[in-house]
C-alpha positions in Angstrom: 14.7 109.0 90.3 15.3 112.7 90.4 17.6 114.3 92.7 17.2 118.1 93.4 19.2 120.4 95.5 17.5 121.6 98.9 19.9 123.9 100.6 20.7 123.2 104.2 22.4 125.7 106.3 25.1 125.6 108.9 25.6 128.4 111.1 28.5 129.7 113.4 28.5 132.3 116.1 30.7 133.5 118.9 29.5 132.3 122.3 29.4 135.4 124.4 29.5 133.7 127.8 32.7 131.6 126.7 35.3 133.8 128.3 33.4 134.0 131.6 32.6 130.3 132.0 35.5 128.6 130.4 37.9 127.9 133.4 35.0 126.9 135.7 33.4 124.7 133.0 36.8 122.9 132.4 37.2 122.4 136.2 33.8 120.8 136.8 34.1 118.6 133.6 37.6 117.3 135.2 35.5 116.0 138.0 32.8 114.4 135.6 32.1 110.6 135.2 33.7 109.7 132.0 34.6 106.8 129.4 37.3 106.7 126.7 35.6 104.8 123.7 37.9 103.3 121.2 36.5 101.7 118.1 39.4 101.3 115.6 37.2 100.1 112.6 35.1 103.4 113.1 38.0 105.6 113.8 36.7 106.5 117.3 39.4 107.1 119.8 38.0 109.8 122.2 40.4 110.6 125.2 37.5 111.5 127.5 33.7 111.7 127.1 30.4 111.4 129.2 28.3 110.6 126.0 26.8 107.6 127.9 25.2 110.0 130.2 24.1 112.4 127.5 20.5 112.3 128.5 21.0 112.7 132.2 21.5 116.0 134.2 25.1 116.5 135.3 26.8 119.2 137.3 28.4 120.8 134.2 25.3 120.9 132.3 23.5 122.6 135.0 26.2 125.2 135.0 26.1 125.9 131.2 22.6 125.1 130.1 20.9 128.5 130.4 23.9 130.5 128.9 24.1 128.0 126.0 20.4 128.3 125.3 20.8 132.1 125.4 23.7 131.9 122.9 21.8 129.4 120.6 18.6 131.2 120.3 19.8 134.1 118.0 21.3 131.5 115.7 18.1 129.4 115.4 16.0 132.6 114.9 18.4 133.3 111.9 17.3 129.9 110.6 13.6 130.5 111.0 12.9 128.7 114.3 11.4 130.2 117.3 12.9 127.9 119.9 15.1 124.8 120.7 14.9 121.8 123.1 18.2 120.1 123.8 17.7 116.4 123.9 21.2 115.1 124.5 24.4 116.8 125.6 27.8 115.5 126.4 31.6 116.7 126.4 34.5 115.3 124.4 38.2 115.7 125.0 40.9 114.9 122.4 44.6 114.6 123.3 47.2 113.8 120.7 46.0 110.8 118.4 42.2 111.1 119.4 39.7 111.4 116.7 36.0 110.7 116.0 35.5 109.5 112.5 32.5 109.9 110.1 29.1 109.9 111.9 25.7 111.5 112.1 23.6 112.4 115.1 19.8 112.3 116.0 17.4 115.2 116.5 16.8 118.0 114.0 20.2 119.7 114.6 23.7 118.9 115.8 25.7 121.4 117.7 29.3 121.9 119.0 30.6 124.4 121.3 34.2 124.7 121.1 35.4 125.0 124.7 39.1 124.6 123.9 40.4 124.7 120.4 44.0 125.7 120.5 46.1 126.5 117.5 46.9 123.4 115.7 44.0 121.3 116.9 41.5 120.0 114.1 38.3 121.7 113.5 34.9 119.8 112.4 34.6 118.6 109.0 31.3 118.2 107.2 30.4 116.3 103.9 28.2 118.2 101.5 25.0 115.8 101.5 24.1 116.8 98.0 27.3 115.3 96.3 28.8 113.4 99.1 32.2 114.6 97.7 32.9 118.1 99.1 34.5 118.2 102.5 34.0 121.4 104.4 36.3 122.3 107.0 34.2 124.7 109.3 35.8 128.1 109.8 35.6 128.1 113.7 37.6 129.1 116.7 37.7 128.7 120.4 34.5 130.1 122.0 32.3 129.5 118.8 29.0 127.8 118.5 28.3 125.6 115.5 24.9 124.3 114.3 24.1 122.0 111.4 21.4 119.4 110.4 21.8 116.2 112.1 21.7 114.2 109.0 25.0 115.7 107.8 28.0 113.4 108.0 30.8 114.8 109.9 34.0 114.1 111.9 36.4 115.4 114.4 39.8 114.6 112.5 42.8 113.1 114.4 44.4 115.5 116.6 48.0 115.5 115.5 49.0 118.3 118.1 50.3 117.8 121.7 47.4 120.3 122.8 44.2 119.3 124.3 40.7 119.9 122.4 37.5 119.9 124.4 34.1 120.4 122.7 30.4 120.3 124.0 28.3 118.4 121.7 24.5 118.3 121.9 21.4 117.5 119.8 18.5 119.7 119.6 15.0 119.7 118.2 13.6 123.1 117.0 10.3 124.8 117.4 8.6 127.1 114.9 5.4 129.1 114.6 3.6 130.4 111.6 4.4 134.0 112.9 8.0 133.2 112.1 7.4 132.3 108.5 4.3 134.6 108.2 2.7 134.5 104.6 5.4 132.4 103.1 4.0 129.0 104.3 0.2 129.6 103.9 
């Protein structure tokens, strides 16, 4: 067996619409249907999420979707793709003691929008898939977007602060054309 390195990028960017949508989005989310999954063996203790509705349209999704896609397209063009299709989207809120242990997602890429990330709340951690040893704490702040390949093991560490963290998570599939890669793939 030969193991070779195929570099995979993760990318972050400021979400320009964050300041103008944050308060309304949080208000709409506060009225949303939700669950509070707890699976101690998998270190899943999420205060509030609508993950079980991830493939349905909801009021907050309609409110954010166009702006979110507009914010994501430059990131994916930087990675060499023409477009994206969101396949699942949900919110997660973490109060003190909440966490989401190591897991992976479906689709081509996993994405996180940091709607609320107060000082002292934990940032997403990724495992380097090449050696399964290096843990990367992603350098993000409130209002940032993060994208990484869906096969990358990641987690939301336990929130040991007394502040609420809110993220929007979503899976996407990418679209590319020969024009994007040009002669490099012919």
